[in-house]
BADRENNU-509479 format. One record per residue: x, y, z of N, C-alpha, C in turn; residue in one letter. Coordinates in steps of 0.001 Angstrom, whole numbers, plus 500000, padded with zeros to 6 digits. Each point is the difference from the previous one (the first is absolute). Example, Ala and Ser with C-alpha at 12.3 -4.5 7.8 and 13.67 -1.06 7.14 Angstrom:
2
513190494310507800499110501190500000500900501200500000A499650501050499280500820501190500060499230501090500730S
REM end
This chain:
659
505217511095474799498558499618500047499148501133500380M498773500008499484499039501006500393499036499329501016K499332500881500772499187499482501031498733499255499498N499808499927498681498933499215499413500483498533499932T501258499702500293500551498645500018499772499231501290D499330500669500959499701499355501233498710500608500611W499346499297500855498769500460500580500289501051501081S498906500681500386500125501033501051499395499447501345Q499763498703500055499584499374501178498871500715500673L500135500326501311498897500705500724500033501523499781W500949500503499205500047501406499673499509500276498583L499099499106499517499488500190498610499060501212499944A499392500393501112499151501193500088498845499934499042Y499166499011500263498768499826499180499080501175500273H499336500514498999499088501115500129498858499637500913K499762500842500973498857499825500920498894500981499832V500366501194499366498997501055499729500535500891498964S499122500917499563500416501042499023499826501389500576D499812500109501286499587501278500587501115500539500909D501275499791499636501116500417500848500157501464500056G499593500738498934500108501478500031501456500412499970G500269501155500562501342500604500046500574499897501401K501249499511500097500679499914501296501249500935500061W500132500644501124501185500780500219500798499410501196H501274499869499827500859499405501001500897501033500621I500073500084501326500921500930500624500745499272501130S501161500549500405500886499429500979500270500994501063F499938499562501215500284500933501156500963499241500883D501264500530500034501018499378500820500872498983499322G499673499637498784500724499052499197500697500744498809F501170499666499664500715500563498885499515499270498766D499407500730499070499477499442498765501062499360499112E501243500425500261501130499455499177500522498674500569K499549499637501193500464498789500661499689498795499109N500853499025499879499858498949499053498726499165500273R499692499768501266498811499214500364498743500782499729V500017501242500361498852500882499722499781500109498443I501036500015499256499872500038498591499343498760499471N500361498829500606499348498708499582498517500052500370S499661500604501133498621500185500415499206500793498969L500569501126499591499321500844498984499833499208498691K501000499294499624499921499236498693498917498969500070N499857499266501135499028499005500096498522500546500034E499822501125500729498672500619499967499617500467498583V500997500568499300499767500431498645499679498856499022S500575498848500287499692498802499145498713499408500355L499642499857501278498929499186500506498616500697499916A499910501274500444498746500668500120499290500078498618L500676500331498934499266500037498678499486498645499657P500791498919500266499537498673499623498820499553500882K500005500349501282498974499525500913498697500756499810L500081501379499894498809500726500030499874501044498892T500963499939499058500015501050498962500359501358500494G500607500074501226500340501311500655501143500639499144A499948501338500092501048500834499428500752500683501114E501340499922499948500850500695500959500219501434499497I499666500954500889500078501394499511500549500937501073T500366501139499613500523500985500949498938501007500434D498874500083499199498946500952500285498637499314499825T499075500645500692498557499583499843499735498559500387G500563499492501063499889498641500377498651499694500629A499463498821499749498824499472500718500425499299501296D501154499429500039500505499296501124501420500503500343T500225500316501287501279500402500493500678498804500678E501169499629499489500777498892500639501198500651500728L499945499988501285501050500638500812500932498910500648K501237500138499760500999499067500633500741500845501039V499785499648501265500436500844501112500957499189500942I501070500696500429500870499389500936499447500148501374K499900498818500704499419499939501329500871499164500872D500743500653500899500983499289500828499406499138501081S498684500069500164499377499196501034499719498525499509S500272499795498733499728498660499450501279499219500022I499931498702500343501159499153500121500795499924498646A501238499617500068500819499875498830499336499065498969K499930500483498798499441499260498805498446499794500132E499391500551501045498588499943500065499312501154499242G498706499977499976499284501087499289498565500081500516F499399501114499680498569500256500135499496500407498630V498878499328499608499312500418498768498593500470500466V499607501228499613498760500537500488499248500684498834K498728499826499948499158500740499027498946500776500767K499945501274499685498907500866500579499471500858498822M498872499708499589499420500693498874500834499819498748G500454501186499409500815499935498810501478500058500219S500410499792501316501400500026500365500438498622500465T501062499468499391500636498739500425501377500364500514V500289499491501238501267500316500634500781498695500213T501320500025499727500920498942500392500986500586500950I500021499502501264500959500479500988501035498935500311G501236500400500133501070499129500316501189500743500602A500790499300500782501203500646500589501229499908499101S499922499149498989501154499854499107499560499654498585D500882500004499078499692499827498577499401498630499741E500516498993500645499502498606499782498563499938500392N499641500568501173498654499956500473499099500728499060G500521501109499417499132500708499006499738499141498770A501055499318499512499858499108498818499033498881500364L500088499326501129499092498940500375498581500553500138Y499861501212500536498683500568500143499346500263498620G500864500378499011499442500234498691499510498656499382M500831498947500175499589498697499455498712499515500690F499869500302501301498819499625500728498763500714499410E500157501312499667498936500719499391499564499446498684L500999499646499163499725499413498676499324498644500197L500388499266501043499346498658500259498585500238500328R499702501007500903498638500220500415499116500465498856L500604500802499119499212500384498782499686498847499138I500946499159499812499749498805499171498980499113500634T499998499888501312499048499145500751498657500722500197L499884501222499435498763500769500116499612500317501434R501027500402500830499749500250501429500261501431500401E499899500952499041500248501396500323498777500921499704V498860499468499837498846500772499703499628500923501209D500006499421501185499670500799501163501205500569500680A499815500929500937501173500486500772500455498907500896D501334499954500271500578499015500843501372500485500413F500565499250501034501342500239500440500642498680500350E501177499708499465500671498723500232501425500260500356L500419499446501206501342500067500443500643498587499859L501177499977499452500681498685499848501484500217500287S500541499288500960501405500005500326500559498617499955E501164499853499386500536498600499690500239499230501257P499627498759499998500233499117501171501499499550500064D500657499873498903501360499490499944500937501072499494N501119500304500654500943500995499556500600499611498661P500407498750499838500548499462498732499028499079499314L499722500255498771499054499195499195500709499674498641R500579498803499880500975499776499007499619498875499034M500513500101498766499928498921499078501414499433499790M500169498712499995501309499371499775499896499279498623N500785500468499004500076499338498702501081498934500060H499727498915499310500999498915499873500490499992498506W500122501115499458500462500179498588501517499830499916D500464499278498984501425499816499694500363500886498840N501245500363499912500369501019498962500047499447498585M499948498696499850499897499447498638498545500084499474D499101500469500850498633500172499608499045498930500540G500560498950500517499171498941500620499541500502501375S498983499312500520499455500309501351499853498672500709I500679499914501184499848498784500810498612499959500516E499319498917499793498619499836500388499129501117499333R500288500217498764499241501056499260499024499281499061G498761500388500006498904499362499205499309500980499130Y500674501151499641499278500986499225500978500594498939S500717499090499398500927500475498921501391500278500638G500727500799499313501385500356500469500056501353500667R501100500319500460500240501251500801499733501249499110S499400500980500512499864501314499343501106500945500520F500830499539500971501088500796500441501325499695499282F500132498740499547501281499577499415499829499243498685Y500897500299499033500147499221498804501467499872499703V500458498688499871501419499747499632500976500741500879N499722499951501316500930500582500956500038501533499993N499040500614499417499898501464500018498698500385500672E499997501194500652498861500500500688499151500876499118I498733499725499941499075500706499112499174500986500801I499989501286499590499159501022500572499175500685498902V498695499749499960499195500526498951498605500316500504D499044500189499071498630500357500429499381498929500864D500379498752499721499383498922500831500506500041501404R501278500322500199500537500218501361499201501066500743T499718501072499308499284501120500680498540499529500327R499435499299499091498648499498500330499982499077501174D501021499129500072500131499155501130500135500760501305Y500792501080500018500152500818501178498659500611500379A499198500425499025498675500547500217499115498967500737R499998498792499416499193498921500598500343499824501497F501272499935500211500472499727501368499623501162500975M500217501233499591499578501145500785498524500012500231A499224499594499045498527500036500165499491499057501094S500770499000500394499630499103501002500874500215501291I500736501074500018500727500388501231501337499315500206G500654499370498948501298499403500138501038501127500051I500926499877500973501009501006500165501473499438499915N500095498734499632501364499425499836499933498865499045G501015499918499062500025498936499043501423499451499882I500190498700500228501207499366499745500018499430498576V500988500410499200499869499784498535500624498776499466I500747499257500876500758498842499434499915498833500951N500145498783499485499846498756500693500908499969501236N499474499411501111500766499825501201501151499016499781V499885499139499004501122499118499625500873500790499020N500878500866500443500789500889499236501134499211499383V500055500048498728501094499186499202500284500724498708K501119499615499467500460500444498661499949501504499923Q499402500561498930500004501418499801499422500848501136A499033499381500739499302500753501102501035500372501106A501103499155500152500998500334500987500638501338499691S499975500403498718500679501210499594499071501232500019Y498769499849500562499142501146500105500528501044500966M500967499664500805500600500963500950501365500384499475I500132500104498670501129500540499329499640501028498913T500991500684499463499692501066499033499444499436498697D500026498639499894499357499426498816498552500315499840R499340500210501147498505500219499985499544501271500709Y500891500782500539499556501153500799499090500960499165Y500325500306498831499237500971499221498556499509499745A499875498713499683498667499395499715499185499907501327Q500675499617501063499311499850501283499598501318500539L500812501085499757499614501315500459498726500461499261R499962499684498709498827500396499220498731499271500516E500156498724500295498828499245500497499601500464501409L500973500299500843499690500491501355499253501307499980S500353500860498941499331501260499890498565499864499553E499740498959499179498597499774499587499139499564501236V500603499135500807499282499620501228499836501154500940F501040500857500157499917501124500847498886500971499605A499715500096498735498891500822499511498706499588500656D499903498739500391498754499498500620500177499676501401Y500994500561500663500169499817501431500524498625500436G500611499252499060500418498623500221501532499985500175I500505499310501042501413499803500126500375498656499297K501090500077499197500527498806499358500969499315500957M499980498671499997500930499188500761500649498977499027Y501230499593500429500708498942499213500164498760500920L499814498851499417500484498760500647501481499956499849S500680499613501070501477500097500132500590498624500041L501092499817499317500767498758500082500992500126501132N499684499226501101500867500116501177501472499659499698F500221499192498967501370499605499586500636501029499042A499442501203499877500558501019499089501461500227500153S500519500021501244501419500208500123500877498976499220P499443498761499895500684498953499236499689500150498530I498709500091499710499546499852498583500403501237499134E499870501195500570500438501167499264501121500792500560I500441499574501204501039500773500683501340499358499992G500066498733499488501211499308499884500602499519501335G499199500020501035500503499544501325499835498510500144M500609499408500961499896498526500225498852499619500961D499527501004500756498980499709501028498937501131499986I498898499711500650498991501006500252499495499930501487C500916499567500892499818499976501416499532501380500528D498834500121500575499463501290500431500821500668501111P500829499216500650500852500588501099501378500281499620L500372499729498702501318500246499487500193501498499705D501033500613500520500216501405499752500149500403498544E500658499114499236500117500275498530498666499950499335G499118499070500379498679499898499384499204501191500428V500015500404501245499289501201500456500464501220499241I501275500152499832500540501152499311499501500031498506S499973498746499405499509499960498619498547500484499917W499190499511500942498579500412499983499807501477500245W500856500555500867499897501472500251500279500751498728K501048499678499303500274500646498728498930499814498995D499529498765499905498942499696498981498709500774500353K499557500034501214498751500671500355500102501533499831C501178500559500273500213501409499738499788500300498484R500559499162499143499845500131498625498529499817499528E499398498955500501498605499671499581499042501135500373V500028500487501237499048500982500435500352501442499470F501185500199499563500338501235499319499419499956498599T500071498858499333499458499871498629498492499816499993E499461499357501075498580499643500036499398500569501292L499902501317500088499488500617501263498564499599500327P499190499630499013498629499667500237499789498613500508E501066499106499998499947498649500412499594499944501487L499052499082500356499614499867501367500858499084500859G500757499126499374500847499046500722500063498701499259G500247498909500750500262498656499412499141498992500640F499627498986499188499325498742500514501093498959499835L500164499149501066500985498996499984499421498646500260V500371498999499142499740498595500262501364499356500236K500247499461501144501323499394500304499820498636500660A500948499107499807500021498738500633498712499160499744D499503500116498776498766499238499678500061499503498596S499695498738499780499926499400498669501234500314499177E501145499818500621501220500100499276500662501401500014G499264500974500574500565501353500068500999500096501115R501117500631499774500980500176501104499488500984500996P500564499949501251499599500921501015500899499878501222G499522500623501130500844499978501216500333498597500500P499055499059499823500255498671500511501233499396499377F500357500424498772501174499454499339501267500229500812T499992501008500885501167500397500765499794499816501482Y498940499270500375499660499801501390499475501186500699G499407500923499227499416501264500573498494499791500117R499352500900500684498571499996500069499306500823498899T498705499814499911499302500831499067500068501490500432Q499989500236501292500098501388500465501348500593499617A501058499181500078501305500586499564499969500483498573D499361499207499089499926500399498618499143501225499769G498831499995500614499002501105499768500521501295500638A500594499912501225500484501204500653501215500644499330N500868499136499444501149500542499295499547500948498875M499046499527499210499492500816498868499195501163500525L499219499792501019499132501045500557500839501149500541A501033499714500689500839501050500578500656500857498868D500307499354498906500615500810498900498987500843499280I498771499501499777498999500775499276499246501019500920V500189499887501278499230500872500872500328501477499776K501268500289499707500357501444499800499274500564498797E499517499166499109499237500481498805498519499932500241Y499588499577501198498583499869500394499325498962499111D500627498844499896499484498886499129499758498822500893K499236499039499487499502498808500694500705498732499483L500196499051500879500304498619499613498834499051500356I499447499429498995498899499053500186500567498626499868I499939499208501008500715498682500110498956498927500005W499954499141499027499029498946499930500324498872501041R498909499487500627500190498904500957499760498636499334C500019499912498683499865498758499318501356499274499984F500367499486501131501309499367500241499684498599500576V500457498938499327499750498606500452501022499081499338Y500125498862500572500860498956499430499346499336498830N500480500193498814499418499431498798500700498715499528C500708499390500929500589498724499688499546498927501063T498681500089500312499453499131501036499918498535499479Q500183499091500909499873498594499744498542499561500310D499311499504498980498590499631500220499789498932500985W501037499259500352499950498949501016499943500598501405R500422501250500161500111500665501286498637500658500336D499323499457500962498692500481500350500031501032501132K501158500365500470500090501080501043500362501379499372K500875499980498989500315501272499361498784500479499219T499605501217500206498755500520499466500190501411499417D499836500084498692500159501281499322499144501108500606R498807499557500469499113501027500577500594500720501176A500881499286500719500637500595501227501026501015499714R500609499973498804501244500640499738500015501549500268A498995500636499508499958501517500136500024500399501462G499162499384500775499944500308501417501315499647500702Y500508498801499721501265499546500604501161500916499689D500071500502498762501139500866499620499856501429500500Y498771500540500136499840501413500209499510500339501438F499287499112500633499384500372501305500979500396501037K501133499220500215500955500298501029500769501319499785D499901500541498768500641501252499639499109501225500167L498805499758500514498977501124500157500592501122500870D500005501232499405500524501109500773501463500311499563G500608499165499187501410500230499571500122500725498691E498846500143499295500031500610498683499868501514500177Y500739500734499184500057501453500135498739500618499457H499769501281500296498741500649499753499599500061498557D501010500068499103499631500038498550500096498667499290N499914498929500833499836498629499396498488499621500261V499409499388498925498654499489500095500131498509499559I499508499090500856499916498631499668498679499708499235L500161499470498771498853499745499147499666498515500152Q498770499768500534499617498635500396498805499521499173I500116498855499320498928499424499262498778499681500873K498845500071499440498783499826500800499926498650500694N500563498992499396500040498682500612501451499539500155G500237498917500720501317499544500308500633499207498840P499217499695498977500565499246498883500268500927498771M498996499958499047500243500753498788498746500208499179D499109500937500451498889500470499208499065498888499568F499731499003500839499018498996499652498587500543500142Q499034499307499430498627500416500077499457499986501418I500590499214500872499603499994501397501230499727500866R500363500936500836501083499813500993499577500704501263E500554499640501144499785500794501205500805501310499818P499682501006500798500726501245499992501434499743500605V500989500587499418501350499794500538500068500521501451S500615499140500859500105500391501427500977501105500164P500817500365499027500855501169500103499224501294500109L498820500035499341499139501212500022499403500145501391L500480500890500767499580500150501362500943499276500954G500699498973499506501010499271500793501167500968500261G500287500881499023500979501039500190499333501186500573L500477500557501123499360501133500650500924501239500101T501241499846499554500913501089500068500669500305498699K499425499570498887500588500019498709498981500508498959T500415500895499076499188500439498936499604498803499089N498729499892499687499467498883499150499149500477498879Q500108499284498912499064500167498856499468498646499630M498717499961499652499350498798499454500300499912498537L500372498819499536500194499707498588498906499006499536E499227500357498950499043499140499397500341499865498505V499298499150499355500272499725498563498749500171499214Q499913501000499111498877500073499061500307499378498669I501283499728499736500313499076498895499571498611500444A499210499357499212499347498813500497500824498670499746Q501166500027500694500963498884499787499388498686500377E499343499904501138499417498776500435498433500099499942Y499465501026499535498521500205500032499418500201498579T500666499385499055499325499950498648500654500714498884G501189500630500240500795500586498925499272501112499136H498994500590500640499220501032499318499280499381498752Q499863498650500080499117499283499095498700499767500774I500094499271501087498869499671500835499605501264500746D498726500281500089499509501192500702500220499732501523L500712500884500667500229499869501422500208501395500575C498935500597500468500035501332500590500512499875501435Y501094500637500337500776499727501203499706500918501153L499121500998499872499704500867501079499426499276501236M499096499013499822499519499256501176501141499377500790P501062499468499347501109499411500681500770501100500710M500204501104499368500774501109500681499279500522501162F498642500099499898499233500478501149500098499056501225K500036498664499687500112499042501088501394500192500726E501031500248499176501294500251500609500037501237500842V499481501083499446500051501286500672499238499980501299L498855499242500033499156499999501155500368498915501053E501037499225499713500447498983500849500538500505501341F499472499504501136500516500494501302501206499216500389R501140500718500133501253499320500347500144499726501534T499256500821500776500102499956501484501378500512500452H500632500860499263501267500563500408499874500955501161C498679500495500231499709500796501143498460499951500166Q499479500653500997498573499834500349499101500591498899D500416501147499433499187500591498937500960500554498920D499483500436498935500813500416498873501023498906499629K499472498795499802500876498839499815499782499303498720D499203500574499077499821499324498722501184500210499100T500112499276498968501054500264498986499908501374499500V498824500455499669499806501411499563500564501016501025A499807499744501309500535500869500956501546499993500011D500557498795499823501468499858500036500600500716498817V499529499765498762500682500532498841499720501482499791I498953500533500590499680501404499869500751500836500979S500598499379501018500692500769501056499116500235501190G498756499714499921499105500203501206500298499188501186K500534498778499762500278499144501129501196500449500851A501095500375499307501261500284500685500617501323499671F499236500849499346500481501399499684501008500097498940G500123499002499141500990499980498901499592501059498973N500986500686499391499837500939498931500354499341498646K501064499203500034500408499327498769499379498618499951N498867499923499336499217498757499988498970500106498852C499265498890499739499004500080498981499763498612499372G499722500029498676499638498807499271500498500064498550I500450498836499501500517499934498669499366498795499294A499849500072498637499474498931499253500955499703498825A500186498704499786500684499563498735498930500172498891V500272500864499049499019500495499060499826499057498871I498844500165499308499577499029498909499940500661498611N500804501029499765499884500717498711501113499547499057T499702500184498653500965499775498965499608500803498783G500551499765498867499762500876498866498852499534499107N499200499035500465498749499672499345499143501240499814D499128499986499025499111501156499761499205500315501239L499554499001500689499169500217501163500800500017501308N501321499965499964500905500127501096500098498781500895W498928499246500138499961498920501028499612498632499342T500198499803498762499720498713499351498486499720499944G499391499815501121498540499879500074499485501370500400N499059500515499227499492501340500319499454500039501456D499473498893500436499394500017501382501056499962501082L501252499641499714501034499986500974500368501391500456A499639500998499182500260501408500413499301500419501261A498977499200500304499292500263501292500932499849501141A500934499092499921500990499840501064501025501132500072N500396500534498843500878501183500003499328501178500625T498809500284499545499185501108500514499785499756501481Y499515498808500295499556499690501387501102500109501019G501220499584499630501082500085500977500307501449500333F499997500868498982500338501426500328498943500595500902G498774499722499638498866500620500808500050499460501437R500298498695500169499959499393501348501252500514500784L501144500129499300501205500534500675499759501379500565A499253500833499318499666501403500396498956499974501124F498961499158499855498896499985500889499619498555500313D500567499539501119499827498543500395498568499738500463M499205501041500180498573499746500477499111499645498834T500380500211498774499182499691498846499733498536499940L498821499607499621499683498595499890500365499470498631S500108498723499899500307499349498714498903500347498957S498736500026500432498967500323499074500006501479499585E500260500880500878500102501437499661501094500218498874E501114499337500262501112500141499006499653499406498678I499382498821500026499641499325498789498949500825499180A499043500521500703498934500780499298500603501261499462R500842500711500689500678501171499522500737499633498649E500825498944500041500795499625498844499092499684498822W498935499325500189499108499594498918499389501245499411V499551500970500846499363501172499484501000500861499212K501225500115500519501046500822499372500446499399498678L499963498676499890500632499298498877499010499768498867T498733499650500365499006499650499005498807500948500146F499252500109498929498724500728500045498917498978499904A499525499489501110499055498906500039498637500365500588L499020499269499640498696500106500704500165499550501434S499027500396500823500109499632501442499990498487500187E499233499284499219499930498565500158501349499321499596A500560500549498924501333499435499532501088500358500969A499910501217500543501017500398501029499899499060501240E498816499709500466499798499069501125500589498649499695D499816499559498807500428498649499599501544499946500035K500637501023499451501461499998499926500623500135501402L499370500787500827500472500161501373499900498636500727V498930499323499768499801498728500634501088498986499519K500275500057498742501042499112499460501334500220500679M500351501301500199501254500324500644499977499456501421L498969500275500711499958499655501426499962498499500255L499501499223499016499884498510500160501305499352499525D500832500700499271501051499339499248501081499358500854S500394500671501051501059499418500827499549498715500630R498789499989500500499438498824500651499894498820498998R499629500343498783499907498937498940501309499481499673I501022500814499831501319499554499676500549499126501097Y499781500434501242500495499145501096499321498674500030E498741499934499641499330498727500037500595498980498987K500311500433498795500512498971499035501477499827500024Y500701500703500893501442499844500109500387499303501291T500220500758500991500691499453501239499018499947501184C499783498849500597499034499950501101500594500329501360P499280500818500751500304500248501433501386500332500319L500579500888499147501251500609500324501235499167499633G499873498930499193501121499154499750500944500624498937I499492500535498924500782500729499052501034499186499216G500683500712499077501185499498499302499870498856498992W498831499550499765499823498822499125499997500471498547M500854500907499665500065500608498699501087499408499134V499879500227498654501081499640499114501248500708500345T501120499230500279501280500655500324500406500979498895P500806501052500510500496501033499140498939500977499570E498974499531499231499042500986499444498986500383501071T499599499091500909499043500251501082498608500140499440H499668499560498818498636500032499461499549498589499753Y498822499657500430499476498657499821500520499017501029G499259498844500114500247499047501116501199499092499765P500734499709501026500972498909500050500122499628501435S499187499049500446499828499805501455501312499697500677V500863499184499366501301499619500597501095500805499392D499735501056499248501046500765499272501078500495500913G499693500397501190500987500544500901500200499063501229Y499431498862500023499922499178501168501371499450500440E500895499784499059501289499454500346501110500975499621Y499655501247499984500985501037499552500739500591501166S500918500921499729500721500675501037499331501226500515R498821500355499519499441501288500333499202500078501253W499785498849500660499242499957501267498539500293499865G499374499421498952498623500355499664499127498728499925T499905499275501108499474498647500017498530499962500456Y499296498950499466498665499789500527499962498759500923H501026499115499921500167498868500863498873499005499914R499338499876498829498884499102499876500506498535500039A499263499130500698500263498564499991498643499309499828D499965498680500307498724499268499800499012500284501122H500448500676501101499111500225501079499486501435500088L500775500944499485499580501400500086501007500919499356G499828501292500199500906500968499457500080501257500841L500998500823499711500187501248500802501356499964500649G500449501125500478501293500207500666499784500246501450V500619499257500855499889500158501446500874501132500441D499419501146500191500723501182500429499628500382501501R499459499005500724499657500190501408501248499870500849S499865500027501352501106499819500845500561498580499968D499249499104499392500491498625499802500616499777498649K499927501018499174500621499932498675501143500970499843G499887500924499058501064500973499748500036501134501054T498943500194500726499909501055500960499666501342499477G499678500100498684499733501282499447498820500729500637Y498967499271500378498845500661500707500380500766501210A501083499635500633500436500671501251500632501350499754Q500222500324498755500614501368499629498942501113500213Q498705499656500138499002501076500191499886500268501470Y499372501163500299499633500289501369499002498945500507Y499989499779501278499300498913500667498596499832499477K499207501142499824498613499889499636499841499299498677E500878500265498997499905499355498705500729498615500035N501086499919500713500800498722500078499113498894500536A499252500277501033499125498959500576498909499522499046E499436500969499245498994499637499025500568499194498852I501155500406499487500618499301498885500543498615500390Y500398499871501247500737498821500422499102498769500150N498702500181500139499062498924500229499149499859498687D499975498831499420499167499830498774498522500211500241P499553499843501246498585500143500249499599501496500088K500978500862500247499685501462500072500601500779498818T500896499331499236500621500730498864498942500424498966C500077501161499483499021500383498938500045498935498806P498866499513499574500078498901499087500632500385498687E499956501313499603500557500367498763501593499929500062E500536499796501176501410499821500204500395498671500623L499039499077500047500191498764500780501246499221499462L500131499865498669501087499218499453501299500754499971L499977501299500141501257500712500181500679499632501312F499183499824501022500498499848501381500046498544500441F499227499068499311499881498684500585499929498965498923H500495498788500316499794498816499171498745499358500396H499014499936499160498637499609500312499612498756499263I499310499022500668499547498780499347498881500381498946P499963499165498981498900500232498969498635499827500628Y499892499277501060498721499695500647499622501057501066T500805500976500199499747501079500937498656500743499673W499167500153501035498718500667499744500192501510500134K499635500748499025500021501478500070498736500501500666L499926501265500194498895500584500790498605499764499313K500022499923498671498747499777499304499594498521499884D500798499090500629499710498571500005500666499181498943G500583500707498938500676499261498992501388499504500469R500400498908499410501364499608500208500923500867499216T501264500012500361501013500780499261500081499577498525L499966498685499744500152499576498595498732500420499230I498799499898500595498818500440499300500005501499499759Q500570500746500926500132501445499815500841500278498775Y501104499330499894500902500169498829499231499685498705I499353498878499966499220499676498750498966501037499751Y499212500419500941498893500922499803500453501375499541D501001500526500678500405501376499671500652500030498590T500742499001499633500624500010498689498945499911498854H498994499118500212498945499949498974499232501359500016F499693500543501128499276501299500107500869501098499339E501321500019500315500831501051499392500001499922498458G500093498838499445499959499867498573498675500527499467E498875499591500583498720500413499602499788501515500101S500490500573501084499879501431500141500850500791499138E501153499475499612500800500646498935499278500106498711A499297498879499682499203500076498775498841500988500109E499474500214501198498933500915500216500606501470499812E501210500241500476500612501317499802500065500276498551L500483499025499224500116500223498532498646500258499335A499006499321500489498607500260499408499561501354500400A500266500460501158499618501344500402500724501089499104M501247499684499683500718500957499089499325500010498657W499614498829499500499393499949498691498707500810499974D499303499990501144498723500775500088500179501496499854S501283500456500190500226501456499967500466500441498545L499954499150499047500649500241498682499466501290499373E498709500289500176499442501177499276500413501295500688K500559499951501241500309501231500697501492500234500039E500829499105499556501416500135500125500607500258498564I500956500901499936500624500243498692500546498734499432E499752499731498670500235498661499463501377499432500167P501045500842499854501353499469500161500293499602501389E499557500795500956500157499718501421499243498721500347A498767499906499526499201498786500267500711498761499498F500526500049498785500673498833499400501252499641500815A500723500977500430501217499726500795499644499247501248R498994500466500735499700499395501260499317498653499783V499229499849498934499356498738499707501065498915499790K501060500384499260501087499040499737500667499581501320Q500086500917500994500582499665501257499065499062500765R498707500213499912499045499069500694500035498631499403F500205499911498666500136498631499376501192499321500633D501122500694500185501175499401500580499756499687501515M499246500792500666499709499725501448499163498773500137Q499020499815499127499151498803500096500887498726499820I500904500043499009500867498854499824500891499772501214H500526501063500612500825499950501122499242499426501235N498771500513500186499182499494501143499713498519499829A499767499510498757499721498596499837501185499163500248K501243500443499604501163499319500294500280499866501510E499819501111500659500134500007501470499058499041500674W498728500083499567499000499140500598500333498503499801C500277499616498794500193498611499673501331499492500564D501063500815499902501253499461500546500049499958501557Q499455500981500618499999499977501474499128498901500518V498797499942499478499055498951500460500558498587499758N500564499786498782500578498693499691501184499658500895S500790500970500237501198499751500814499592499543501409Y499035500732500644499647499665501315499121498756500136F499225499687498922499299498792499969500985498795499962F501058500169499160500953498890499905500838499911501287R500246501119500713500707499949501231499173499342501091K498767500417500110499178499584501152499192498715499809S499669499716498677499150498864499691498578500203500459G499586501236500308498674500258500427499196500652498849I498848499402499683499251500424498875499203501280500311A499635500680498908499122501188500153498578499528500355D499472500543501083498612499589500429498968500194498886E500243501003499148499043500388498990500177499272498694K500987499150499874500229499170498834500404500700498740G500591501119500119500464500795498806501256499383499388R500243500381498806501203499439499282501299500489500613D500739499076500570501374500259500492500892498980499317I501103500429499479500779499129499092501107499307500726F
REM end
């Protein structure tokens, strides 16, 4: 494929002027033959002529671009400075220089380099990662943007699109990519064999050109599935010996590999629990083996009993992560990172922050979020997720008196961790626009920018992305930014009220099915009856609220003090309960679902109003998605309202149609 077969996303480099003149690029302290520096030079040579008509020259330059090594700047950080006709990028390492160059190009695109300025930026998180759920047959678990561009028919593809993808990721500061599904099966189990070493080496080299470490999801049962052993007990000497031999082979063949991501003992995956061992036993066994190669083991905390009996009101899936991992705090070795989902359940539109974040004080931690919109609209419905992520990052855990936010914990500021950061389950596929819905790329871009600089606001990120992606008038730009900022609130209105979640169509997770998971084994209940709904997670119920530090536990434990947006997550509430605005719970359900449907229609109308300013094919693609969103919003509104009217027998005060 040629790069005309896919969009250039926010690196389209729309022309902003014709007065670029001649630029000369020089390097002081950096080896021009270094692979990352070479990528820097290539990007400047591509971008400047497109943006400003500039010519890269060796003589007679109007602008001097100096890339200077500066050891005073933090790892992967940079300074971009303009003084007169000289632009300087300072960095202590090649990655920082590359990020500084992308920042310069961003500023030029945003028309923010006319006057002299100086900007220092140092990454908030050491690790900033994308997790792909791609399968080697080309399918993508929870993929809504076509098929994989990494794999076709159990073969690994490395081409121009792969390189463009690496460029996109580097441009937003991503420094780690897991290339395969955490549910490792079939051909993917053989990625740690000579069947795939040559192709993986080539792919890892492409990433390395952009300062990105490649990671593999690992099958914990590999000693059985590819090694011919009978067990994968992490404390068995034979199993340990097998892993030692295998890791020596893997890191000899793939020296650029950063390490492994492991999902164990969850949703049918084998793990340490199979042999009566702890999660620390499994993680540390692998970590000790890979340590001599200076590699990491990232261990997911998504571990829970997926055979729950819906009749059992004490067993609570939300408790599982804390119950399984809290007592082992401090037992994980230095090159193990526990990867913790933002909420205790599974990427719902509204959940409390996981109590493990900050609950662990002696263990490396990473935050895991999902920009693939599994439960938030499948990249059909518009749902800009940065406001959600900001709420998570700014949440005070009370793990100590200060520096106690989730952002403090995952950045290492709270407890001095070096191996920590943030990862996202990514939303890309081989569609022309990469993300199914052109507007869903705002989440891809936004996650990277937020991972690098957690002080950025949702609006700042949205406006940057709009300006970089489209060439719009100021009024149109304002309108599209507003659409993005409103979209999460609107989606939440017509789907799940006050933190209850999960009322989705089973398996696909798109569209409503109020009781779809109510009697299932997955522990995802709303517990609605004729009197009320919600799950009692107080000290009188499952006790989940007590997993937080006292300051939060006391607030969550009492329905009168519990934040209303989480009320039904923590409490079973009568339909007649009066909310703070005076409405009853049932009236709130009716009102918000009607409002959500209406506001989804308004989003679609706002997009229609932009038709003259958006490239026709992109406009048509997004319009088709809005048509689907309107239908989805109506189904959610009518099904949820009808369900709870039939449960409660309480009519809508406003007399609207409920079926």
